N, C-alpha and C positions, 0 to 999 in steps of 0.2 A: 642791129644789132647782127652777129658773123659769129663763123669758130663755131655750131651747129652740132650738136655731140649725137656718139648716129646710138644709145643705149638712154634707155627712160632712167636709168638708177636707182637708188636702195629704196627707193619712195615710188615709183615707180613714175607714170606720163605728167602726175599733176605735180607730180614734187614735191610733198604733202602726205598728212594723216587727220583728218581731228577721229575728237569723241574721243576720249583717252581720257580716262580717271585716274585725279593722282591726289586729290581730296573731297571729301565732302563734300554738297554746298551747303553744310552752314560753317561745319569747320573752318573753311578758307574765307568764307565772309567772316568769322572770327575774326582771324587771324586778322584781315585786310585794315580788320576797325584795330586792335591795338601794333601793325605799322602804321597809320593814321596817327595812329593818339603819340606815338613815340617819337616821328621826323614832323610833324604838326609843325613848331615852335618855329623850325627852320624853314621849314620848308623845303627838304631835303626830297628830290626830284632824280635821283643815281645811288645804289648803295653798291661799291662793284664786289662780287667775291662772298654774296651774306655766307654763301657754304661752309665757310670755311670757321668762322666765330659761333654763328648762332643757329642753336638745336631746330629752331623748326626750318633752315633751308636745307642742314644739312640731312632730315628729316625725306622733305619735299624733292631731294635728288634722288633715292631714293625709295621713293612709291613703287610698289608694288609692280602695279598696274605700265605704267609710267613706265620701270628700268625694263618692265617683260618686249614692250614695241622698241622699247631701246638696243636689243639686243638683239631684238627681230631685224633688228637692220640692220646691223654693225659687228653683230655676232657678240659671244657669251664675256667676253672678255672689254669690258665698259671704266673710263676714268672722265674726271669735269673735267672740263680745260678751261671754263670762266665762267661765271655768271652775275646778274645783275638782276638786281630790284630796283622796278622802273617807278615812282608812284608819278602819276600824271598828277594835276590838284587843278581845283576845277578854274576857267573862268583865267588859263594862265596861260597865256600861249606858246606852248612845245613840242611842236612838229617834227618826226623822224625822217631824216631821208627815203628814200631810199636807197635800199641798201641787201648784198648778199654777209650772213651770220660769220659764213667761215673766208673769210680775208680781210682785211684789214692792216695796219698802220705796223702792227707787232707779229700778223700770224699770216701762217697756208693753211689750212688743212685740209686733208683727201677726200673731197666726195664720198669716194665712197668706201672709208674712216671714219668719220663722223654723223653729226646731224645735230639740228639744233628743234630745240622744245622752247616754245613758250607756255606759262601754266598765266589762266589766269586766275590769282587770286579774289579779286572783287568779280562781279561781274564788268566783261566788258563791251561795250553797244556802240553803238553808232553815233549817238551823242558826247560819249567821255575817249572816243581815240580806238576803235578798237584795230586791229591790227588791218591789210589789206596786200594779197599778193595777190602776185601774178600767176595763177594756174604752167603750173610749163615753163619755164624761165629758167629754170636751170635746164635745161637742156644749150645751154646758150652757153655754159660754160663760167667761169670768171669775169668780169667787169672789168675794168680798168676804178679808178674811186682816186677822191678826192675830199678832200678833209673841207664841210664843208662852211657859211660865211661867219667871221665873228658873229658872236650873239650875248656876249656878256653872263650869260646864266650861268652857275653854277656847276653842272653839271659837264663844263666844256665843250667841244663839237665834234659830230658829227661823220664819219666817215661814207660818203655817199656815192654812190653808186652812178656810172658814168662811163655816154659812148652809147645811149638811145635812143629811140624814138619814145614819141610817150603812146602807153600800154595801156588795153584795159584789164583794170584792177576786178577785184572779187572781194569784197569787205566779207568780213572773220568773226562779225562776236562772236564773242563764247561770255558763259554760265561763272559762276564762280565754282571751281573744285575740275575743271576739265581742262583740256590743255594741248595745241595743237606740235606737231611732229614736222619737224621741211628741212629741207632738202637744205646743205649746206650752200650754194647756190641758188637758191631764192629768193628773190628781188622779191622781199615787204615792206613797208611804214605802217605808221600811225599818225591822227594828228591831230590836233588841241582837243582838249575835255571841254569841251561847252556844254558839263551834264553841274549838278549840283554836287557832287557824291569824286572822288577824288578816285581815279581807277590804279590799281593797284594791278601788279602785275613780277613775274618772273623769268629772266631770259636765263639759258642751259643751251652752253654747248658742249656735245659731247664726244670723246673719240674713243675708237678703239687702238691698240697696238700701233705704232707708225704713221697718224691717221699722223700727224703734225707734223707739215713739211718745212714750215720754217716757224723760228720765232724771235723775240726779242728774247736773250739770255737774262735780263731783270726780270721775266714773268716769270708769279709761281710755277711749280714742277705739275702736270696731271695730277688731282688726287681723285688715286684709283676707289672705284666701288665696287667691283667685283671682278677676280680675275688675280691671278699672280704675275702676270708676264711685263710684271712694268720697273 
């Protein structure tokens, strides 16, 4: 990898922060059970932008401890650019390739005015496909990316980072109700759920005013959470 940046970024040298509470463990696990029951019939894996329609997701993106951590990173005025509910069903092949949350085919986020959050709704373990991240990989800036090979799943094809050599990663198991905050450029991935229960998580992209460098004009406008400068 090339083009190493000179500063640590808004989340420091590692490019991530753990130990953030967005819900009590019991309430998060209860929500996970409800979501699993809701999506079991279709085995739906990805629900896009649930914060626009579901009360539980609107509350989650505004969870006080989580929002305080986001504001500490990008400032007092915060909007949600995008959310994804991800359900990994047990023993069903579903790997998310190495990628960076702040760039894809339709958007590029300013890494000084954006941050990504991953919320564990159920417990995320090594067995059921927790996140793996490359600490400090945000220093290399945004990498080239391409769509993964066609696999026929309803979720579609994910964008995967390219142009880097094999990297050492850190597994990030999280208990239900906790969250991981990531620099928008941080490389991360997750594997297939080989456990016996579904793994449920919510990914959120937060932005400050001016944080969106490029986007598809057909995409929804950022959803303001705090502030008036929108």
